[in-house]
N, C-alpha and C positions, 0 to 999 in steps of 0.2 A: 567640479560639478560640469554636467551635462548643460548647455541652454538651448531650450528646444526652440525651432526656429523653421519657417519653413523660406524657399529659395525659387526663383525665379529668374532664368535667363541663364548664361554666361560667360558673356561680354567683358570686356575690359573696363568698363568705367562700371563701378561697386557702388552698390546703393543701401547702406543701410535705413529701414523703414519702422517709424514708430508711432505704433497704433493711439485711436483715441480714446477717453475715459470708458465708453461704453464698448469699445473693439477687441479684439483678438488678432492676432497672425494671420486667420482665417477669414477675416470680416471685412474685407477690400472691395467686395461685390464687381459687378462684372466687366470694369476698367481695367482688370488685371488679362484680361484677354487681348487686349490692345496694344501692352508694352513690347516693346522692343528686344526679346530674349539676344540677340547677336552683339545689341551693342553696351548691354547693362545689365549687370547680374546683380540682381536685387536681394536683399533676405530681410523677411519680416519678423520680426522680435515678438515674441511672445512675454509681456511683464508679470514677476511674480504673483502668484493670486489669480492668474487671467488662464484662460483658454487652453492651452496642453501643460502648464506650468502652475493648474489650479490651486494644487495640495505644496507649492515648492514655499518654504518659511521663507520669512522677511521682513523687512520693514516699511515697504509699501511705501518708500517715497520715487520723488525724481532724479534724488542723486543714484538710488538704487538701480533704477531704470539705466542710468548714463553706463553706470559702473558698468551693468550687463551688457548693456550694447556694446561699448568699449574691446572688453573680454571674446565677446560674440567675434568682434572685427579680429581681433587676434587670433582667436582659434580658425576662422575661415581666411588668415594668412592676409589680410589687407591691411597694408601700410598706409595706405588713403583711401579716402571715397566720400562719398556725398552723403547728406543725409535728410532725409525727409518725414516730417514730424506732422500728424492731424491732430488738432484741438490740444488736448492734453501731451499729446505727442511730441508737439509743435516747440513745446515749453520745455522738456525736455530732452528734444533735440538743440536747443538753445545751449544747457547743460553739458553736452558733450562737447558742442564746440567750447565751452568757457575751460574744459577740463585738457581737449584735445585740440587746440586750435592748429597747430602745424599738419595733422592730418584730415581735416577736412577741407574737402576739394570747393562742395558749394552747400546751402543751405535751403531747403524750401519747406515753408509752413503753408500748411492747409489750415485755414480758419484755426489759426493757431494762438493760443494764450502766449500773452507776453511775458518776456523776462521778469518785468515786474508783478507785484504783487495785483490779483485781479478781486476785488472785495466784492462780496455777496451779502447784500443786506436786504432786510426788510421780506417780502415775501418771497424775493428772487433764494436768500438764503434757507428759508424752511422749504422751498420745493427743491433745491439739490441737495440737503444735508439729510432729506425725508426720503431722497432715492436711492440709498443703499438696501433699506428693507422694504421699499414698495413700487412693487412694479409699475402702478398708476404713476406716481411722478416721473419715472423714468419716460415711459410713454409721453405725457406731456411734455417733458423737454425736448426731446424729438420732433415734437407739434411745433413748440416753438423754433427751434433754431433751424427748420425747414421752412419758416415762412406759413406756418397752417396752411402749408399749401398739399401733403402727400396723402394718401391714400390709408384706410385703417388698414386695411390688409397690410401694408409695408410696414406702418408704426407695429401694427402685431407682434409683427416677422421679427423687426428690430429688437422689441424689447425683449421677447422672450431669447433670441441669441445674448444677448444682456447680459439678463437675470443667470444662465444657464453657464457663460462663461466668463463669471467672477465671484471671486467670494466675497461675501456682504463688507468682511473688514477691512481688506484689500480696496472695494471701492472706496468705502468710507475714508477711509489712511490717504489713499491717493486724492481724493478730492480735498482735503485739509489743507496739504501741499502743494499743489497747483493754485490753490488759490492765495496761498499768502506766502509762499514765499520771493522773494525777490533779490533778483542775482543783476539786476539788469547791468549792475557797475562792470560786472564783469566780463561784457558783453559788447557793451556801447564802445561806440568807433572802431568797429572790427570793420576791413575793408572785405572782408571776404563776399563775393557774388552770393545776393541774397535774391531772392523772390517770396512774394505772399501772395494767396489765392484765397480768396473770399467772395462767398456766394451774396448774389446781388440780394436775397431774401431771408439771410441769415439775420436773426433778429439778436443775436448776444455779441457777437464778434464780427461786429462793421466793419466798412472801411474807414471809416469816421476813427475806431476806435485804433486800427494799425497804421494808420499817418500817427495817431500820436503815442505809439508805444514803438513798435516794428521799424517804421521807416522813420523814427526818430533816434535809433539805437545802430541802424547801420545806414552807414553813407550810401552803400550801395545797393541799399534796398529798392525793388522794384514791387508796385502793387498790381495787381491784374483782378478784376472785379467779374466773377463769371456769371453770365446770362443765363436766368433761366435757371438754378441753381440756387441751395442754400447751404446747409451745415455738410452735408454730404456730397460733394461733385463727383465722387467715385461710384455712386449709385442713380445720381440725378441726370450727369451729363458724360456717362463714362467713357466715349470716344474723344469728345472736345479735349477733356479734361487729362486722358493719355497724352492725348496729341500735343496740349499747352506744359504739360509738366516736363515732358523729355526734349522738346524744345529747348527748353530753359536749361536743361541738363545737357545737351549736347553744344549748348551755345559756348 
């Protein structure tokens, strides 16, 4: 099976990049223009049911994402690589680490969901679980996680891109998986270099949530709170975010 993906750069440090619940391999915003193509070779994966793999059948689970990511690394001839995951992709990235700990050089989570369960209750449950079929819910979530600061034009464009780039059944299935799965025991105690990036205006995945999960799971983890950003630093502060992400990967 061909695994559709996008690449950027031919540098020796290889990096697998896993998108968020709303995104695709093409939805990484203007920060891509500021990455170093000579130092790094990036591969951006599309999940089954998303982007260029919109019609690919699957179970639509994190385990499937991790398996496809590792299969893509094999096809690219990457014995070792770093993994960058955004939001839901941050949880999938940890499962890549759990499945192939000797292959992962560094792990970066961008507003990442933790390896433990992330329960959604009450209004949040209804908002998120209604988003597969209701674009207005997706827009409200985008507004929430960017701190109610983004302009309507951006929210509308991101919502439309999400609806066009994902199958509703895949979108719904991934939500159930990333909010309920708990594999923290598989990664806890790993001494891998880990960095977590969260926006100061993200009202969902906050610094406090990261300190209680990611920083507790990984002894060498460090946290950077990104000023003037919410859940989407690749759109909100593209130059600053590209710079700090690659500084971590280089170190």
